[in-house]
C-alpha positions as CSV (number, residue, x, y, z in Angstrom):
1,M,-0.4,0.0,0.1
2,T,1.7,3.3,-0.7
3,S,0.6,6.2,1.6
4,T,0.7,9.8,1.6
5,G,3.0,10.7,4.4
6,A,-0.9,12.0,6.2
7,A,-0.3,10.8,9.5
8,R,-1.8,8.2,11.3
9,P,-3.6,8.6,15.2
10,R,-0.9,7.1,17.0
11,S,-1.8,7.3,20.8
12,L,-5.1,5.9,22.2
13,A,-6.3,9.4,23.5
14,G,-8.6,11.2,21.5
15,R,-8.8,8.1,18.6
16,A,-11.9,6.4,19.4
17,A,-14.0,9.3,19.2
18,V,-15.1,8.9,15.1
19,D,-17.2,12.3,15.3
20,Q,-13.6,14.0,14.7
21,G,-12.7,14.1,11.3
22,S,-8.8,13.8,12.3
23,G,-10.1,10.0,13.1
24,F,-10.7,8.8,9.7
25,E,-8.3,8.3,7.1
26,V,-9.0,6.7,3.6
27,V,-8.0,4.5,0.9
28,F,-8.4,4.8,-2.5
29,L,-6.7,3.8,-6.3
30,D,-4.2,6.9,-7.8
31,P,-5.1,6.6,-11.3
32,V,-2.0,4.1,-12.4
33,G,-3.4,2.1,-9.8
34,Q,-1.8,2.4,-6.9
35,A,-3.1,2.5,-3.2
36,V,-3.6,5.4,-1.4
37,Q,-3.9,6.0,2.4
38,Q,-4.2,9.6,3.2
39,R,-5.9,11.5,6.4
40,W,-10.1,11.6,5.5
41,A,-10.4,16.1,5.5
42,D,-7.4,16.1,3.1
43,A,-8.8,13.8,0.5
44,A,-11.9,14.7,0.7
45,M,-10.8,18.1,-0.2
46,T,-8.4,17.7,-3.4
47,V,-9.6,13.7,-4.7
48,A,-11.7,13.1,-7.4
49,F,-13.7,10.2,-6.1
50,E,-16.0,10.2,-9.3
51,D,-13.4,9.7,-11.7
52,L,-11.7,6.5,-9.8
53,P,-12.2,2.7,-10.1
54,P,-13.3,1.1,-7.3
55,V,-10.7,0.7,-3.9
56,S,-12.0,-3.2,-4.1
57,A,-13.7,-5.5,-6.4
58,F,-17.7,-6.2,-5.6
59,P,-18.3,-9.5,-3.9
60,V,-19.6,-12.2,-5.8
61,V,-22.2,-14.0,-4.0
62,P,-23.4,-17.7,-5.7
63,G,-27.6,-18.2,-7.0
64,R,-28.2,-14.6,-6.4
65,R,-29.5,-13.8,-9.9
66,W,-28.0,-10.4,-9.7
67,G,-24.1,-9.6,-9.9
68,P,-21.2,-7.1,-10.3
69,G,-21.2,-5.6,-13.8
70,L,-21.4,-1.8,-15.6
71,G,-24.3,0.4,-16.7
72,W,-23.9,3.4,-18.6
73,S,-24.6,6.8,-16.5
74,A,-26.4,9.5,-18.6
75,T,-24.8,11.9,-16.4
76,T,-20.9,11.2,-17.4
77,G,-21.0,9.6,-20.7
78,R,-19.1,6.5,-19.0
79,H,-20.3,3.6,-17.4
80,V,-20.2,3.3,-13.6
81,A,-19.4,-0.1,-11.9
82,A,-23.2,-1.6,-9.5
83,G,-22.5,-4.9,-7.6
84,S,-26.1,-5.5,-6.9
85,N,-29.7,-4.9,-8.3
86,A,-30.4,-2.5,-5.5
87,M,-27.7,-0.6,-6.6
88,R,-28.4,-0.5,-10.3
89,V,-31.9,0.7,-9.1
90,Q,-30.3,3.4,-6.8
91,L,-27.8,4.7,-9.6
92,M,-30.7,4.9,-11.9
93,V,-32.2,7.5,-9.7
94,L,-28.9,9.7,-9.0
95,D,-28.5,9.4,-12.4
96,R,-31.2,11.3,-13.4
97,D,-30.6,13.8,-10.9
98,P,-29.6,17.0,-12.2
99,D,-28.3,18.6,-9.0
100,V,-25.2,15.5,-9.0
101,T,-22.8,15.8,-11.4
102,G,-20.3,12.6,-11.2
103,L,-20.9,9.1,-10.2
104,A,-19.0,6.0,-9.2
105,G,-19.1,3.2,-7.7
106,R,-17.0,1.5,-4.4
107,P,-14.3,4.6,-5.3
108,V,-13.1,4.6,-1.5
109,R,-12.5,2.9,1.7
110,L,-12.8,5.0,5.2
111,L,-10.9,3.6,8.0
112,W,-11.5,4.3,11.6
113,R,-10.6,2.9,15.1
114,N,-13.3,2.1,17.6
115,P,-13.7,2.6,21.4
116,R,-11.0,-0.3,21.8
117,G,-9.3,1.3,19.9
118,Q,-9.6,-1.4,17.1
119,V,-8.9,-0.7,13.4
120,R,-12.2,-0.6,11.4
121,S,-13.2,-0.1,7.7
122,W,-16.3,0.0,5.5
123,V,-16.3,0.6,1.1
124,P,-19.3,2.5,0.6
125,Q,-21.3,1.4,-2.4
126,L,-21.7,4.5,-4.1
127,F,-19.8,8.1,-4.2
128,A,-21.9,10.4,-5.8
129,R,-21.1,14.3,-6.5
130,R,-23.2,17.0,-6.1
131,A,-23.0,20.6,-8.3
132,D,-22.2,22.1,-5.6
133,G,-18.7,19.7,-4.6
134,T,-20.4,18.5,-1.7
135,A,-21.0,14.3,-2.4
136,L,-23.7,11.7,-1.6
137,L,-21.3,8.3,0.2
138,A,-24.5,5.7,0.0
139,D,-24.6,2.0,0.1
140,C,-27.6,0.6,-1.2
141,P,-29.4,-2.8,1.0
142,S,-31.9,-4.5,-0.5
143,H,-33.7,-4.5,2.8
144,P,-33.2,-3.0,5.9
145,E,-31.9,-5.3,7.9
146,A,-29.1,-5.9,4.8
147,G,-25.8,-6.8,6.7
148,G,-26.4,-7.1,10.2
149,E,-24.8,-5.3,13.0
150,R,-21.8,-4.6,11.1
151,A,-23.3,-2.4,9.2
152,V,-25.4,-0.2,11.2
153,K,-22.2,0.3,13.4
154,A,-20.1,1.7,10.1
155,A,-23.0,3.6,8.8
156,Q,-23.1,5.4,12.1
157,A,-19.1,5.8,11.9
158,V,-19.5,7.0,7.9
159,A,-22.2,9.7,8.3
160,Q,-20.0,11.1,11.3
161,A,-17.4,10.8,8.8
162,C,-19.3,12.7,6.4
163,A,-21.0,15.4,8.4
164,H,-17.5,16.1,9.9
165,I,-17.0,17.8,6.3
166,G,-20.2,18.7,5.0
167,W,-21.1,15.7,3.2
168,T,-23.5,13.1,3.1
169,Y,-24.2,9.1,4.0
170,R,-27.0,7.1,3.5
171,R,-28.3,4.0,3.0
172,L,-31.1,3.9,0.4
173,A,-33.9,2.5,1.0
174,P,-35.0,0.1,-2.1
175,L,-37.3,1.2,-4.8
176,D,-41.1,-0.3,-4.5
177,E,-41.4,-2.8,-7.5
178,A,-43.0,-0.7,-9.7
179,A,-41.2,2.2,-9.6
180,A,-38.6,0.3,-9.9
181,A,-39.7,-1.0,-13.2
182,N,-40.8,1.8,-14.5
183,L,-36.7,3.8,-13.8
184,K,-35.9,0.7,-15.6
185,W,-37.3,0.8,-18.7
186,L,-37.3,4.8,-19.4
187,A,-33.3,3.8,-18.3
188,G,-33.0,1.7,-21.2
189,Y,-34.1,5.5,-23.5
190,R,-31.8,7.9,-21.7
191,H,-28.5,7.6,-23.9
192,P,-29.0,10.7,-26.1
193,R,-29.6,9.2,-29.6
194,N,-33.1,8.4,-28.5
195,A,-34.2,12.6,-28.1
196,G,-35.3,11.9,-31.8
197,R,-34.7,13.8,-35.5
198,L,-34.3,17.6,-35.1
199,G,-37.5,19.1,-34.5
200,L,-39.2,16.0,-33.1
201,M,-39.0,16.7,-29.4
202,P,-40.1,20.4,-29.2
203,A,-43.2,18.3,-30.9
204,V,-43.3,15.7,-28.8
205,F,-43.2,18.6,-25.7
206,Q,-45.7,20.5,-28.1
207,A,-48.3,17.6,-27.7
208,F,-48.2,17.2,-24.2
209,T,-48.6,21.0,-23.5
210,R,-51.6,19.6,-21.1
211,P,-51.7,16.3,-19.7
212,R,-53.2,13.4,-21.7
213,P,-52.8,9.8,-21.6
214,L,-49.1,8.9,-23.0
215,L,-50.9,6.5,-26.0
216,E,-52.8,9.8,-27.6
217,G,-49.7,12.3,-26.9
218,A,-47.4,10.5,-29.0
219,V,-49.9,10.0,-32.2
220,A,-50.7,13.9,-31.8
221,A,-46.5,13.9,-32.7
222,G,-46.7,11.5,-35.3
223,D,-46.1,7.7,-35.9
224,P,-45.8,6.0,-32.6
225,I,-43.0,3.8,-33.6
226,E,-40.7,7.1,-33.5
227,V,-42.2,9.3,-31.1
228,L,-42.2,7.2,-28.3
229,P,-38.7,6.3,-27.6
230,V,-38.4,10.6,-27.6
231,V,-41.3,10.8,-24.9
232,F,-39.9,7.7,-22.9
233,H,-36.2,9.9,-23.4
234,A,-38.0,13.3,-22.3
235,L,-39.3,11.2,-19.3
236,W,-36.3,10.3,-18.0
237,H,-35.0,13.5,-18.5
238,G,-37.8,15.4,-16.8
239,H,-38.8,17.8,-19.8
240,L,-42.0,15.3,-19.3
241,T,-43.5,14.2,-16.0
242,A,-45.4,11.2,-15.6
243,C,-46.7,9.1,-12.1
244,L,-44.2,6.8,-11.5
245,D,-45.8,5.0,-9.0
246,S,-47.8,2.4,-10.6
247,P,-47.3,0.7,-14.1
248,L,-46.6,2.7,-17.6
249,H,-49.1,2.0,-19.9
250,E,-50.6,3.8,-22.9
251,R,-53.1,5.4,-21.0
252,V,-50.8,6.9,-17.7
253,L,-51.1,11.1,-17.6
254,V,-48.0,12.6,-19.3
255,G,-47.8,16.5,-19.1
256,A,-44.9,18.8,-19.6
257,W,-42.2,19.7,-17.0
258,D,-43.9,23.6,-16.0
259,G,-40.1,25.3,-16.5
260,E,-37.8,25.9,-19.4
261,V,-39.1,24.5,-23.0
262,P,-36.5,21.9,-24.4
263,N,-34.6,23.9,-27.3
264,R,-34.4,22.1,-30.3
265,T,-32.0,19.5,-29.3
266,G,-34.4,18.5,-26.9
267,S,-32.1,19.5,-24.0
268,A,-34.2,22.4,-21.4
269,R,-32.0,25.3,-21.1
270,G,-31.2,26.2,-17.3
271,T,-31.7,23.5,-14.1
272,M,-34.8,21.3,-13.4
273,P,-35.2,19.9,-10.0
274,A,-34.5,16.5,-9.3
275,R,-37.1,13.9,-10.3
276,R,-38.6,12.1,-7.5
277,L,-39.8,8.5,-7.6
278,G,-42.5,6.7,-4.7
279,S,-44.5,10.6,-4.3
280,G,-46.5,10.9,-7.6
281,R,-45.5,13.7,-10.1
282,T,-41.7,13.2,-10.6
283,S,-40.3,17.0,-9.6
284,A,-38.5,16.6,-6.4
285,S,-35.3,15.6,-5.1
286,A,-34.8,12.0,-5.3
287,A,-31.9,11.6,-3.4
């Protein structure tokens, strides 16, 4: 392991207090794949964790339907490592949030000492950089009790480490089945290639100026075979809104986002709010 020269705690006095930022250190991989260890507060100020690879591989659990893999991010234009289906879904939620500017899977390991002086460590599953420079570290349990007591204690420590520097740590609750299915469906249309030919996005937006059934609006804008991918692309990016708490179908009401009209390429000018899943119309922060 390569060290950056940051001093480690040398006495038991004080180093048991995990609510002090100086009691935490981090390990991450530099651009050439070498492990680096630094004081947490220093690394948080200088390291672009969103650009780093996983500090350790996601575990492969025999018998599970979902395993580690990569998912393409509309936010970064790159693939992001994910270790489970629950994490993939949460990455999609964050990928839709316009306040998020960077995403990475397991880029950092936090180290600290417990009250008995024993070294403990934890690797949060995902990292999300916000537009204001702060960040979210998060885990994506498949159910509230996942990870047991060790995960609970680690969550407390990592939350305190993040609070010390103005960041956030969360254990993200799983989405319900319908919302997760809708999100995965729309994610299939998040790539810019689904924005359609020149002029089609404004036509779609015009067709849904007032809320109307999905298929009815698509027909009003043109050939549904050509238009529906554009509608789904607009729903993903928030140019159009719909209730995503129940399964999408041809009669679901779709309406225009009540803000700036998308420009000729289908990209909205200015900043749109994040879209929430699980609370009706998708217009508030998801993270």
